[in-house]
C-alpha positions in Angstrom: 0.0 0.0 0.0 2.9 2.4 0.7 4.2 1.8 -2.8 0.8 2.6 -4.3 0.6 5.8 -2.2 4.1 6.9 -3.2 3.2 6.3 -6.8 0.1 8.5 -6.4 2.2 11.2 -4.7 4.7 11.0 -7.6 2.0 11.5 -10.1 0.5 14.4 -8.1 3.8 16.1 -8.0 4.3 15.8 -11.8 7.3 13.6 -11.4 6.2 10.7 -13.6 8.5 11.3 -16.6 11.4 13.2 -15.0 13.6 10.1 -15.0 14.1 8.9 -18.6 16.3 6.0 -17.7 15.9 2.7 -15.8 17.1 1.5 -13.3 19.1 4.8 -12.9 17.3 8.1 -13.3 19.5 10.1 -15.7 22.5 7.8 -15.9 23.8 8.8 -12.5 23.4 7.0 -9.2 22.2 10.2 -7.4 19.7 12.5 -9.3 20.5 16.2 -9.4 17.0 17.7 -9.0 14.5 17.4 -6.1 11.7 16.3 -8.4 13.8 13.4 -9.6 14.3 12.3 -6.0 10.5 12.1 -5.7 10.5 9.7 -8.6 13.4 7.7 -7.4 11.9 7.4 -3.9 9.0 5.6 -5.4 11.4 3.2 -7.2 13.3 2.5 -4.0 10.1 1.8 -2.1 9.0 -0.5 -5.0 12.4 -2.3 -4.8 12.0 -2.8 -1.1 8.4 -3.9 -1.4 9.3 -6.2 -4.3 12.0 -8.0 -2.3 9.5 -8.4 0.6 6.8 -9.7 -1.7 9.3 -12.1 -3.3 10.3 -13.4 0.1 6.7 -13.9 1.1 6.0 -15.7 -2.1 8.9 -18.0 -1.5 7.7 -18.8 2.1 4.3 -19.6 0.7 5.8 -21.9 -1.9 7.7 -23.8 0.8 4.4 -24.4 2.6 2.8 -26.0 -0.5 2.4 -29.4 1.3 0.5 -27.8 4.2 -1.6 -25.2 2.2 -1.9 -25.7 -1.5 -4.2 -22.7 -1.8 -1.6 -20.4 -0.2 1.1 -21.9 -2.4 -0.9 -21.1 -5.6 -1.5 -17.5 -4.3 2.3 -17.2 -3.7 3.1 -18.3 -7.3 0.5 -15.9 -8.6 2.0 -13.0 -6.7 5.5 -14.0 -7.8 4.4 -14.0 -11.5 2.7 -10.6 -11.1 5.9 -9.2 -9.4 8.0 -10.2 -12.5 5.5 -8.7 -14.9 5.1 -5.6 -12.8 8.9 -5.1 -12.8 9.1 -5.4 -16.6 6.2 -3.0 -17.1 7.8 -0.6 -14.6 11.0 -0.7 -16.6 9.1 -0.3 -19.9 7.7 3.1 -18.7 10.9 5.1 -19.2 12.0 2.8 -22.1 8.8 3.7 -24.0 8.7 7.4 -23.0 5.9 6.9 -20.4 3.1 6.3 -22.8 -0.3 6.4 -21.0 -1.2 2.7 -21.8 1.9 1.4 -20.1 1.4 3.7 -17.1 -2.2 2.4 -16.7 -1.0 -1.2 -17.0 1.7 -0.5 -14.3 -1.0 0.9 -11.9 -3.5 -1.9 -12.6 -0.8 -4.6 -12.0 0.1 -3.0 -8.7 -3.5 -3.0 -7.6 -3.9 -6.6 -8.7 -0.8 -7.6 -6.7 -2.1 -5.8 -3.6 -5.4 -7.7 -4.0 -3.5 -11.0 -4.3 -1.5 -10.2 -1.1 -4.8 -9.5 0.7 -6.2 -12.8 -0.4 -2.9 -14.5 0.7 -3.3 -12.9 4.2 -6.9 -14.1 4.5 -5.9 -17.7 3.4 -3.0 -17.7 5.9 -5.2 -16.5 8.7 -7.8 -19.1 8.1 -5.1 -21.8 7.9 -3.8 -20.8 11.3 -7.4 -20.6 12.7 -8.3 -24.1 11.4 -5.1 -25.8 12.4 -3.2 -24.1 15.2 0.3 -25.3 15.7 2.6 -25.0 18.7 6.3 -24.3 18.3 9.2 -24.0 20.6 10.1 -20.5 19.5 6.6 -19.0 20.0 6.7 -15.8 21.9 4.4 -13.0 23.0 5.5 -10.9 20.1 4.7 -13.5 17.6 1.2 -14.1 19.1 0.5 -10.4 19.3 1.6 -9.8 15.7 -0.6 -12.7 14.6 -3.6 -11.2 16.4 -2.9 -7.8 14.9 -2.6 -9.2 11.4 -5.8 -11.2 12.0 -7.7 -8.0 12.8 -6.4 -6.2 9.7 -7.4 -9.1 7.5 -10.8 -9.2 9.0 -11.4 -5.5 8.3 -10.2 -6.1 4.7 -12.6 -9.0 4.5 -15.4 -6.7 5.4 -14.9 -4.9 2.0 -15.4 -8.2 0.1 -12.1 -7.9 -2.0 -13.2 -10.4 -4.7 -16.5 -8.5 -5.4 -14.6 -5.2 -5.1 -12.1 -6.3 -7.8 -15.0 -7.0 -10.3 -16.7 -3.7 -9.5 -13.5 -1.8 -10.0 -13.0 -3.5 -13.4 -16.4 -2.4 -14.6 -15.8 1.1 -13.3 -12.4 1.3 -15.1 -14.3 0.0 -18.2 -16.6 3.1 -18.1 -13.7 5.4 -17.5 -11.6 4.1 -20.4 -14.5 4.2 -22.8 -15.4 7.7 -21.8 -11.7 8.8 -22.3 -11.4 7.4 -25.8 -8.1 5.9 -24.9 -5.9 5.6 -21.9 -7.1 8.2 -19.3 -4.7 10.3 -17.2 -3.0 8.1 -14.6 -4.2 10.4 -11.7 -7.8 9.8 -12.9 -7.3 6.1 -12.8 -6.0 6.4 -9.2 -9.0 8.4 -8.2 -11.4 5.8 -9.7 -9.6 3.0 -7.8 -9.5 4.9 -4.5 -13.0 6.4 -4.6 -14.5 3.2 -6.0 -12.7 1.0 -3.3 -13.9 3.3 -0.5 -17.5 3.4 -1.7 -17.9 -0.2 -2.6 -15.9 -1.4 0.4 -17.9 0.7 2.7 -21.2 -0.7 1.3 -19.9 -4.2 1.8 -18.9 -3.5 5.4 -22.4 -2.2 6.1 -23.9 -5.3 4.4 -21.8 -7.4 6.9 -23.3 -5.4 9.7 -27.0 -5.6 8.6 -26.8 -9.3 7.4 -25.0 -10.7 10.5 -28.1 -12.6 11.7 -28.6 -14.2 8.2 -24.9 -14.9 7.9 -24.8 -16.8 11.2 -27.4 -19.2 9.9 -25.6 -20.0 6.6 -22.6 -22.3 6.3 -21.2 -20.2 3.4 -21.1 -17.0 5.5 -21.0 -18.0 9.2 -17.3 -17.4 9.4 -17.5 -13.8 8.2 -15.9 -11.3 10.6 -19.1 -10.0 12.1 -21.1 -13.2 12.0 -18.1 -15.0 13.5 -18.0 -12.4 16.3 -14.4 -11.4 15.6 -15.5 -7.8 14.8 -18.2 -6.1 16.8 -21.3 -5.1 14.8 -21.0 -1.4 15.8 -17.4 -1.3 14.7 -18.3 -2.8 11.3 -21.0 -0.1 11.0 -18.7 2.7 11.9 -16.0 1.3 9.5 -18.5 1.2 6.6 -19.9 4.7 7.2 -16.3 6.1 7.5 -15.3 4.5 4.2 -18.3 6.0 2.4 -17.7 9.4 3.9 -14.1 9.3 2.8 -15.1 8.1 -0.7 -17.7 10.8 -1.1 -15.3 13.5 0.1 -12.5 12.3 -2.2 -14.7 12.2 -5.3 -16.5 15.4 -4.5 -13.2 17.3 -3.9 -11.0 15.8 -6.6 -13.4 14.7 -9.3 -17.0 16.1 -9.5 -20.1 16.1 -7.4 -22.1 13.9 -9.8 -19.6 11.0 -9.4 -19.7 11.3 -5.6 -23.5 11.4 -5.4 -23.8 8.3 -7.7 -21.3 6.4 -5.6 -23.1 7.3 -2.4 -26.5 6.5 -4.0 -25.3 3.0 -5.0 -24.4 2.4 -1.3 -27.8 3.7 0.0 -29.7 1.6 -2.6 -27.7 -1.5 -1.8 -28.1 -1.1 1.9 -31.7 0.1 2.3 -33.5 -1.0 -0.8 -31.8 -4.4 -1.4 -30.4 -5.5 2.0 -33.1 -4.2 4.3 -36.2 -4.3 2.2 -36.1 -6.6 -0.8 -33.8 -9.5 0.3 -35.9 -10.6 3.2 -39.2 -10.2 1.4 -39.1 -11.2 -2.3 -37.2 -13.6 -4.6 -37.0 -10.8 -7.1 -34.6 -9.0 -4.9 -31.7 -10.1 -7.1 -33.3 -8.5 -10.2 -34.1 -5.1 -8.6 -31.1 -5.0 -6.3 -28.8 -5.7 -9.2 -29.0 -2.0 -10.1 -26.6 -1.2 -7.2 -23.9 -3.4 -8.7 -24.5 -2.1 -12.2 -23.7 1.5 -11.4 -19.9 1.4 -11.3 -19.4 1.8 -15.1 -21.7 4.9 -15.0 -19.5 6.3 -12.2 -16.4 5.6 -14.2 -17.9 7.4 -17.1 -19.0 10.5 -15.1 -15.5 10.7 -13.5 -14.2 11.3 -17.0 -17.0 13.4 -18.6 -19.1 14.8 -15.7 -22.3 13.7 -17.5 -24.4 10.7 -18.2 -25.2 9.7 -21.8 -26.5 6.6 -23.6 -23.2 4.7 -23.7 -22.8 4.2 -19.9 -26.4 3.2 -19.6 -25.7 0.3 -22.0 -22.8 -0.7 -19.7 -25.3 -0.5 -16.8 -27.7 -2.9 -18.6 -25.0 -5.4 -19.3 -24.4 -5.9 -15.6 -28.1 -5.5 -14.7 -29.2 -8.3 -17.0 -26.2 -10.5 -16.1 -26.9 -10.4 -12.3 -30.0 -12.6 -12.1 -28.5 -15.7 -13.8 -25.3 -15.2 -11.8 -27.0 -15.1 -8.4 -29.8 -17.6 -9.1 -27.1 -20.1 -10.1 -25.5 -19.5 -6.7 -28.9 -19.9 -4.9 -29.4 -23.3 -6.6 -26.5 -25.0 -5.0 -26.7 -23.0 -1.8 -30.5 -23.5 -1.4 -30.1 -25.2 2.0 -28.2 -22.2 3.4 -30.9 -19.8 2.2 -33.6 -22.1 3.7 -31.8 -22.0 7.1 -31.6 -18.2 7.0 -35.2 -18.0 5.8 -34.2 -15.9 2.8 -36.9 -16.2 0.0 -34.6 -17.0 -2.9 -36.3 -18.3 -6.1 -35.4 -22.1 -5.7 -37.3 -22.0 -2.4 -40.3 -20.0 -3.4 -40.8 -21.1 -7.0 -38.9 -24.3 -7.2 -35.7 -25.5 -8.9 -37.2 -26.1 -12.4 -38.6 -22.5 -12.6 -35.3 -21.1 -11.4 -33.4 -23.0 -14.1 -35.8 -21.6 -16.8 -35.3 -18.0 -15.6 -31.5 -18.5 -15.5 -31.6 -19.6 -19.1 -34.0 -16.8 -20.2 -31.8 -14.1 -18.6 -28.7 -15.6 -20.3 -30.5 -15.3 -23.6 -31.3 -11.7 -22.9 -27.5 -11.1 -22.7 -27.3 -11.6 -26.5 -29.1 -8.4 -27.6 -27.6 -6.4 -24.7 -24.1 -7.4 -25.8 -24.8 -6.5 -29.4 -26.3 -3.0 -28.6 -22.9 -1.2 -28.1 -21.7 -2.3 -31.5 -25.1 -1.4 -33.1 -24.7 2.2 -32.0 -21.0 2.4 -33.0 -19.9 2.4 -29.4 -17.6 -0.5 -30.0 -16.0 -2.4 -32.9 -15.6 -6.0 -34.1 -12.6 -6.5 -31.7 -15.2 -6.4 -28.9 -18.2 -7.9 -30.7 -16.9 -11.2 -32.1 -15.3 -12.5 -28.9 -18.1 -11.1 -26.7 -20.6 -13.0 -28.9 -18.6 -16.2 -28.5 -18.4 -15.8 -24.8 -22.2 -15.1 -24.6 -23.2 -18.1 -26.8 -21.1 -20.4 -24.5 -22.9 -18.8 -21.5 -26.2 -19.6 -23.2 -25.1 -23.2 -23.7 -24.1 -23.9 -20.1 -27.3 -22.3 -18.8 -29.3 -24.5 -21.2 -27.2 -27.5 -20.1 -28.2 -26.6 -16.5 -31.9 -26.4 -17.5 -32.1 -29.8 -19.2 -30.6 -31.8 -16.3 -33.2 -33.0 -13.8 -31.2 -35.0 -11.2 -30.1 -33.0 -8.2 -26.5 -34.0 -8.2 -26.1 -32.9 -11.8 -28.1 -29.7 -11.1 -25.7 -28.7 -8.3 -22.6 -29.4 -10.4 -24.0 -27.5 -13.4 -25.1 -24.6 -11.2 -21.6 -24.2 -9.8 -20.2 -24.2 -13.4 -22.7 -21.4 -14.4 -21.9 -19.4 -11.3 -18.1 -19.7 -11.8 -18.2 -18.9 -15.5 -20.5 -16.0 -15.0 -17.9 -14.1 -13.0 -15.2 -14.7 -15.6 -17.7 -13.8 -18.4 -18.5 -10.4 -17.0 -14.8 -9.7 -16.3 -13.8 -10.6 -19.9 -16.6 -8.6 -21.4 -15.3 -5.4 -19.9 -11.7 -6.3 -20.7 -12.8 -6.6 -24.3 -14.3 -3.1 -24.1 -10.9 -1.9 -22.9 -8.9 -3.7 -25.6 -11.3 -2.6 -28.3 -11.1 1.0 -27.1 -7.3 1.1 -26.9 -6.8 -0.5 -30.3 
């Protein structure tokens, strides 16, 4: 995080392109100008952080026999570290072109997210299988407890969902910018979006704690598991939203700040408090909250709302039901225990499968619309159509199977692919726009 903040400070000081060489600044070990030192300070912090990340990845790899998941996360972080180093070096080599700068920032954010996931995996490993050792000390125990608290608060922000929301917000930003946007704008989107969406998720943990305690999938969450007090989670969520609103209102524009706060209020009061406990259609209506990020990304760049970001909104809006109803199929027992009226419980499994297939088919015209109004090109359309047709196929495959064991297996497949599907659709938007 310190490396990310130093990079943001470097950009804010206009020191991005003051060092034309790499790894040295201007061919000398010690730069001559103060502004160059600002740039080099970021490089030195990145070097220190990189060595630390490499060491952590190695430690995770050595524990592969005890925790395969942690080992895989370590390999992922090590790979990102190598790529990030190469992209960082490419910045001065390629004269700091915007696309490379954006790639550098995006990889740094992705690496940070992977490190957070590693911390969560490691904390759960220790919780599920505590080990005694002869060199244990008060300091080690205390450090472990502190790190556990940090990871629990990070877990409140739902990092995996947050990553998907930020991807869609960046999609709106890039498309509105007609190319790579200024690096500072990308930073503001990532920071403002993380604060707003993370704060909404923390408030969701607070409000849903009684439901979460009844469900096997969610009972180990920080608030439901009684590791974080409900009041603390509520204050944390409110604080994140206040910071996000203040950052966007001060550094971007009021419209983006209002939209971000509105998404939180809609998610908390309309979806979580009203719709979720009362109707199986909560997923359809409540999906509007998760569909707002691309509009926010667009308004950050333009300060206005036009037809194009509304199309991005509809892509997520029509994607949401098939995604969440697939989850509800193989987690129906959990929702039954929590007395949440999800469609498999109120309308039956067969009707749920039909609706999943119908909503997957609705994705076809929605995916084509951006191309139809010349908002995107064939580089987006052709792969997006292929991804959508395959989505239709696996949803139909789910529909035609009748036996429960096959339904659960197929529902998991639909749910897992749906996440990758939405992510790739917005990546295609970015690639099509840049090319």
